[in-house]
C-alpha positions in Angstrom: -43.9 -69.4 111.2 -47.2 -67.6 110.6 -45.7 -65.7 107.7 -44.4 -68.9 106.2 -47.8 -70.6 106.2 -49.4 -67.4 104.9 -47.0 -67.3 102.0 -47.7 -71.0 101.3 -51.5 -70.6 101.5 -51.6 -67.5 99.3 -51.0 -69.5 96.2 -52.5 -72.8 97.5 -56.0 -72.2 96.4 -55.1 -70.9 92.9 -53.1 -74.0 92.4 -56.0 -76.2 93.5 -58.4 -74.4 91.2 -56.0 -74.7 88.3 -55.2 -78.4 88.9 -58.9 -79.3 89.3 -60.6 -76.8 87.0 -58.3 -77.3 84.0 -59.0 -81.1 83.5 -62.7 -80.6 84.2 -63.0 -77.9 81.5 -61.0 -80.0 79.0 -63.2 -83.0 79.6 -66.4 -81.0 79.2 -65.0 -79.5 75.9 -64.1 -83.0 74.7 -67.7 -84.1 75.3 -69.2 -81.1 73.6 -66.9 -81.6 70.6 -67.9 -85.2 70.3 -71.6 -84.3 70.3 -71.1 -81.6 67.7 -69.1 -84.0 65.4 -71.9 -86.6 65.6 -74.5 -84.0 64.7 -72.4 -82.5 61.9 -71.9 -79.1 63.5 -69.6 -77.1 61.2 -68.0 -75.0 64.0 -66.1 -78.0 65.5 -62.8 -76.6 64.3 -63.3 -73.4 66.4 -64.1 -75.6 69.5 -60.9 -77.6 68.9 -59.0 -74.3 68.8 -60.4 -73.3 72.2 -59.6 -76.7 73.7 -56.1 -77.0 72.2 -54.7 -73.5 72.7 -57.0 -71.0 74.4 -57.7 -73.0 77.5 -54.1 -74.2 78.0 -52.7 -70.7 77.5 -55.2 -69.3 79.9 -54.3 -71.9 82.5 -50.6 -71.2 82.0 -51.2 -67.4 82.4 -53.1 -68.1 85.7 -50.3 -70.3 86.8 -47.6 -67.7 86.3 -49.6 -64.9 87.8 -51.3 -66.6 90.8 -49.2 -69.7 91.6 -45.7 -68.5 90.8 -46.8 -65.0 91.7 -44.6 -63.4 89.0 -45.1 -59.6 88.6 -47.4 -58.5 85.8 -44.7 -56.6 84.0 -42.3 -59.6 84.0 -41.2 -60.5 80.4 -42.3 -64.2 80.8 -45.8 -63.1 82.0 -46.1 -60.7 79.1 -45.1 -63.3 76.6 -47.6 -65.8 78.0 -50.4 -63.1 78.1 -49.6 -62.1 74.5 -49.9 -65.8 73.4 -53.2 -66.1 75.3 -54.7 -63.0 73.6 -53.5 -64.0 70.2 -55.1 -67.5 70.6 -58.2 -65.9 72.0 -58.4 -63.5 69.0 -57.9 -66.4 66.6 -60.8 -68.3 68.2 -63.0 -65.2 68.1 -62.3 -64.8 64.4 -63.3 -68.4 63.9 -66.6 -67.8 65.7 -67.3 -64.7 63.8 -66.4 -66.4 60.5 -68.7 -69.3 61.2 -71.8 -67.6 62.7 -71.7 -64.3 60.6 -69.9 -65.1 57.3 -70.1 -68.9 57.2 -72.8 -71.6 57.3 -75.1 -69.2 55.3 -78.3 -70.6 53.9 -79.0 -70.1 50.2 -80.6 -66.7 49.6 -79.9 -65.4 53.1 -78.3 -62.0 53.8 -75.1 -63.8 54.9 -74.9 -65.7 51.6 -75.2 -62.4 49.7 -72.7 -60.5 51.8 -69.6 -59.6 49.8 -66.3 -61.2 50.8 -64.8 -57.8 51.0 -67.1 -56.9 54.0 -65.9 -60.1 55.8 -62.3 -59.2 55.2 -62.9 -55.7 56.6 -64.7 -57.0 59.7 -61.8 -59.4 60.4 -59.3 -56.6 59.9 -61.1 -54.4 62.5 -61.1 -57.3 65.0 -57.4 -57.9 64.5 -56.6 -54.2 64.9 -58.6 -54.0 68.1 -56.9 -57.1 69.4 -53.5 -55.7 68.6 -54.3 -52.5 70.4 -55.4 -54.5 73.5 -52.2 -56.4 73.5 -50.0 -53.4 72.9 -51.7 -51.3 75.6 -52.8 -53.6 78.4 -50.1 -56.4 78.1 -47.0 -54.4 77.2 -48.1 -51.1 78.8 -47.3 -48.8 75.9 -49.2 -45.6 75.1 -51.6 -46.1 72.2 -51.5 -42.4 71.1 -47.8 -42.5 70.3 -48.2 -45.6 68.3 -51.1 -44.1 66.3 -49.0 -41.0 65.6 -46.1 -43.1 64.4 -48.5 -45.2 62.3 -50.0 -42.0 60.7 -46.5 -40.8 59.6 -45.7 -44.2 58.3 -49.0 -44.4 56.5 -48.1 -41.4 54.4 -45.0 -43.1 53.2 -46.7 -46.4 52.6 -49.6 -44.6 50.8 -47.3 -43.0 48.3 -45.5 -46.2 47.7 -48.7 -48.3 47.3 -50.9 -45.7 45.6 -52.4 -48.0 43.0 -53.1 -51.0 45.3 -54.6 -48.7 47.9 -56.7 -47.1 45.2 -58.2 -50.5 44.5 -58.9 -51.0 48.2 -60.6 -47.7 48.6 -62.6 -48.3 45.4 -63.6 -51.7 46.7 -64.8 -50.1 49.9 -66.8 -47.5 48.0 -68.4 -50.3 45.9 -69.1 -52.1 49.1 -70.9 -49.1 50.7 -72.7 -48.0 47.5 -73.5 -51.6 46.5 -74.1 -51.2 42.7 -73.4 -54.9 42.4 -73.2 -58.0 44.6 -72.1 -61.6 44.3 -74.5 -63.4 42.0 -75.3 -60.4 39.8 -74.8 -60.6 36.0 -72.8 -57.6 34.8 -71.4 -56.2 31.5 -68.0 -54.5 32.2 -64.7 -54.0 30.4 -66.1 -55.7 27.2 -67.2 -58.9 29.0 -70.5 -60.2 30.3 -70.7 -62.6 33.1 -71.7 -63.4 36.7 -70.0 -61.9 39.7 -68.6 -64.7 41.9 -66.3 -62.7 44.2 -65.6 -59.1 45.4 -62.3 -58.7 47.3 -59.9 -55.9 48.2 -58.3 -55.6 44.8 -60.8 -56.7 42.2 -64.1 -58.2 41.1 -64.1 -61.7 39.7 -66.5 -62.3 36.8 -67.2 -65.7 35.4 -68.2 -65.5 31.7 -70.7 -67.8 29.9 -67.7 -69.6 28.5 -66.4 -70.5 32.0 -63.6 -68.0 31.8 -62.6 -66.0 34.9 -62.2 -62.2 34.2 -60.6 -60.2 36.9 -61.5 -56.5 36.8 -59.7 -54.1 39.2 -62.1 -52.2 41.6 -60.8 -48.8 40.5 -61.8 -49.5 36.9 -65.3 -50.3 37.9 -65.6 -47.4 40.4 -64.3 -44.8 37.9 -65.8 -46.4 34.7 -69.3 -47.4 33.5 -70.7 -50.9 33.7 -74.1 -52.4 33.3 -75.8 -54.5 36.0 -78.0 -57.0 34.1 -79.6 -58.2 37.4 -81.0 -54.8 38.4 -83.7 -53.6 38.9 -85.1 -57.1 38.2 -83.7 -60.5 37.0 -85.9 -60.3 33.9 -83.8 -59.8 30.8 -85.1 -58.5 27.4 -83.5 -59.5 24.1 -83.9 -57.5 20.9 -83.2 -59.1 17.5 -83.4 -57.7 14.0 -84.6 -60.0 11.3 -84.9 -59.4 7.5 -87.7 -60.7 5.2 -88.3 -60.3 1.5 -90.1 -57.3 0.0 -92.8 -59.7 -1.4 -93.8 -60.8 2.1 -96.6 -58.6 3.5 -95.4 -57.0 6.8 -98.6 -57.9 8.7 -98.3 -61.5 7.8 -94.6 -61.6 8.8 -95.4 -60.0 12.1 -98.2 -62.4 12.7 -96.0 -65.4 12.0 -93.2 -64.1 14.2 -95.6 -63.2 17.0 -97.1 -66.8 17.0 -93.5 -68.1 17.1 -92.7 -66.0 20.1 -95.8 -67.1 22.0 -95.0 -70.8 21.5 -91.3 -70.7 22.2 -90.4 -72.2 25.6 -88.7 -69.7 28.0 -90.2 -66.5 26.6 -92.3 -64.7 29.1 -95.8 -63.5 28.4 -95.3 -60.6 30.9 -93.7 -58.4 29.7 -95.3 -59.3 26.4 -93.1 -60.0 23.3 -93.3 -57.6 20.5 -92.7 -57.4 16.7 -92.3 -54.1 14.9 -91.5 -53.1 11.4 -88.2 -51.3 11.8 -86.5 -50.4 8.4 -86.5 -50.9 4.7 -82.9 -51.9 3.8 -81.3 -52.7 0.5 -82.0 -56.4 0.6 -84.9 -56.8 2.9 -87.5 -55.3 5.2 -86.1 -55.3 8.8 -88.3 -56.3 11.7 -87.3 -55.8 15.3 -88.3 -58.6 17.6 -88.1 -58.2 21.4 -88.8 -60.8 24.1 -88.0 -61.3 27.8 -86.7 -64.3 29.8 -86.8 -64.8 33.6 -83.0 -64.8 34.1 -79.8 -63.9 32.3 -78.8 -67.6 32.5 -81.9 -68.5 30.4 -81.2 -66.0 27.6 -78.8 -68.0 25.5 -80.9 -71.2 25.4 -84.1 -69.3 24.8 -82.6 -67.3 21.9 -81.3 -70.6 20.4 -84.7 -72.2 20.6 -86.3 -69.2 18.9 -83.7 -68.8 16.2 -83.7 -72.6 15.5 -87.5 -72.8 15.1 -87.5 -69.6 13.0 -86.1 -71.4 10.0 -88.8 -74.1 10.1 -91.7 -71.7 10.8 -90.6 -69.4 7.9 -90.4 -72.3 5.5 -93.8 -73.6 6.4 -95.3 -70.1 6.1 -93.8 -69.6 2.7 -91.8 -66.5 3.7 -88.3 -65.7 2.6 -85.2 -64.5 4.5 -83.1 -63.0 1.7 -79.3 -62.8 1.7 -77.1 -60.4 -0.3 -75.7 -62.8 -2.9 -76.0 -62.3 -6.6 -75.7 -65.3 -9.0 -75.6 -65.2 -12.8 -76.5 -68.1 -15.0 -75.6 -68.5 -18.6 -78.4 -69.5 -21.1 -79.3 -73.2 -20.7 -77.4 -73.6 -17.5 -79.2 -75.5 -14.7 -79.7 -73.0 -11.9 -79.9 -75.7 -9.2 -81.3 -79.0 -8.3 -85.0 -79.5 -9.2 -87.3 -79.7 -6.2 -88.6 -83.1 -5.1 -92.2 -83.7 -6.3 -94.9 -85.1 -4.1 -95.0 -88.2 -6.2 -91.3 -88.8 -5.5 -91.8 -88.2 -1.8 -94.6 -90.9 -1.9 -92.4 -93.5 -3.6 -92.4 -95.6 -0.5 -96.1 -95.0 0.2 -97.9 -95.8 -3.1 -101.3 -96.0 -1.5 -101.2 -92.3 -0.9 -100.3 -91.3 -4.4 -103.9 -91.1 -5.4 -104.2 -88.2 -3.0 -101.9 -86.1 -5.2 -104.1 -83.8 -7.3 -103.3 -81.9 -10.4 -105.1 -78.9 -9.0 -102.5 -76.6 -7.7 -104.6 -75.4 -4.8 -105.2 -79.0 -3.6 -101.6 -80.2 -4.0 -100.2 -81.7 -0.8 -97.5 -79.6 1.0 -94.2 -80.9 2.4 -93.3 -79.1 5.6 -90.5 -79.4 8.2 -90.7 -79.2 12.0 -87.9 -78.7 14.4 -86.9 -81.2 17.1 -88.8 -80.3 20.2 -91.5 -78.3 18.4 -95.1 -78.9 19.5 -97.1 -79.7 16.4 -100.5 -80.3 18.0 -101.9 -79.8 21.5 -105.0 -78.5 23.1 -103.8 -75.0 22.5 -102.1 -75.6 19.0 -104.6 -76.9 16.5 -103.2 -78.8 13.5 -105.2 -78.5 10.3 -105.3 -81.2 7.6 -104.0 -84.8 7.4 -100.3 -85.4 7.9 -98.2 -88.3 6.6 -94.9 -88.6 8.4 -92.0 -89.0 5.9 -88.9 -88.5 8.1 -88.2 -88.4 11.8 -90.1 -89.3 15.0 -92.7 -87.6 17.1 -94.0 -88.4 20.6 -97.7 -88.7 21.5 -98.7 -87.5 25.0 -101.9 -86.9 26.9 -102.8 -85.2 30.2 -103.6 -87.7 33.0 -106.1 -87.2 35.8 -103.6 -85.0 37.8 -102.9 -82.7 34.8 -99.4 -84.1 34.1 -98.4 -84.7 30.5 -97.8 -88.5 30.0 -96.2 -89.9 26.9 -98.3 -92.7 25.4 -96.4 -93.6 22.3 -94.3 -92.6 19.3 -94.9 -92.4 15.6 -92.4 -92.7 12.7 -92.2 -92.7 8.9 -95.4 -94.0 7.3 -97.7 -93.1 10.2 -100.1 -90.3 10.2 -101.9 -87.8 12.4 -104.4 -85.0 11.6 -107.5 -83.0 12.5 -110.8 -84.2 13.8 -112.3 -84.8 10.3 -109.8 -87.5 9.3 -108.2 -88.5 12.6 -111.0 -88.9 15.1 -112.8 -86.7 17.5 -110.3 -87.2 20.2 -107.2 -86.1 18.3 -107.2 -82.6 19.9 -106.5 -84.2 23.2 -103.2 -85.5 22.0 -100.0 -83.5 22.2 -97.7 -84.3 19.3 -94.1 -83.1 19.8 -91.2 -83.6 17.3 -88.5 -85.9 18.8 -86.3 -85.4 15.8 -86.5 -83.0 12.9 -89.7 -84.0 11.0 -90.6 -83.9 7.4 -94.4 -84.4 6.8 -96.7 -84.3 3.8 -100.0 -82.5 4.6 -103.2 -83.2 2.6 -106.4 -81.3 2.9 -109.3 -83.1 4.6 -111.5 -83.3 1.5 -108.8 -85.0 -0.5 -108.3 -87.6 2.3 -112.0 -88.3 2.6 -112.1 -89.1 -1.1 -109.1 -91.3 -0.8 -110.5 -93.3 2.1 -113.7 -93.8 0.2 -111.8 -95.2 -2.7 -109.5 -97.4 -0.5 -111.4 -99.0 2.4 -108.3 -101.0 3.4 -106.3 -97.8 3.9 -109.2 -96.2 5.7 -109.5 -99.2 8.0 -105.7 -99.2 8.7 -105.7 -95.5 9.6 -108.9 -95.9 11.6 -107.4 -98.8 13.7 -104.4 -96.6 14.5 -106.7 -93.7 15.5 -108.8 -96.0 17.6 -105.8 -97.4 19.4 -104.5 -93.9 20.2 -107.9 -92.8 21.4 -108.3 -95.8 23.7 -104.8 -95.3 25.2 -105.5 -91.6 25.7 -108.8 -92.2 27.4 -107.2 -94.9 29.7 -104.4 -92.5 30.7 -106.8 -89.6 31.1 -109.3 -91.4 33.3 -106.8 -93.7 35.1 -108.0 -97.0 33.5 -105.7 -99.9 32.6 -104.6 -99.8 29.0 
């Protein structure tokens, strides 16, 4: 009788612990999962895995071992134990993936970690888990398995030489770290941003949104350029040709002023313009400038090259091209240029400002959309009549922010302090569209205003309105 009760009591307490502890643990996990869901915790899926499979499989393993008292080497116990260890390993992988490789903040070391490193860490965890199951659960000798695995690896290595070469090359790239996710590289004839590094290849996204996949072995054995090392600053070098009649020092001064006023070009390192070569058609100048990031290079180069045409035209310089044209006697070589009088057809009150003196003839100039024509740093000389396009008028407010106060269009004017008021230098004038303006010298406009008081009053009223608006914005008063 005593033996009977002893046998009954030997598995009584394990049964009690399992029957009471299992529901309590499940309830606690349900509450924890609910709180995490309400707070937006991203690791909820791993907690669900623990609740749905890890805890039940552990309870089942305890039931078979301590309640049913089945021997450890029983096949049913080993199957249950194997399932428990597999589920536990899956949960551990989820935890590692979330806390080490996932939920990474922008710019953190986890966010910059290559995907290949994560795959390698997961592979090591899976291998360790397999060894634990193979040795402790099934009771096999690990040394024999490793020996068999080594022999098999030789055969597999010969069969998979190229894929394994990419894997090894990927590991070497991982340890050497010549590039990382987010770097801009130039490799295999393509330039782009590295978006992934995996076991087989490096994924490069080009500026045209194409995905170029380069095998690891090609990068490891070949040469490539990392455009993000040693700094993110990128330097662009352009070669421009100008006519032989243009003095080199004047060309270099015009180009350098253009570089200094183009948005996106850094002042440190400073841009440079150098006379490079005397070619058949032109004098070649080498222009170099730097931008903060590779991503900014295309847009900054476009701004520079677009403004170049307008600046060169205004400066009276020439960009020759290798085309020869022959004209027969009496043949019209082209369309005659538009005269200042024809430009002023719609503005007859300004025709009197057109002088016969060549030196005092008004000039017609073009400005590119987005170009700053006048500011506190860029001084505009002369009096300008707007013929085509629109320009915005802005002024700095009390906090130093640039605030737009109006727009001007065809028929309106702006100019320097002599003809446009003492406050004109406080205005920032930026081309909204491509502009065509006619520029008169200050002496000519002073004479014209003396001859035409009505025109002087009209221009003066416009200047006074801009001045009042500018002062109101500058000093925070109501307009």
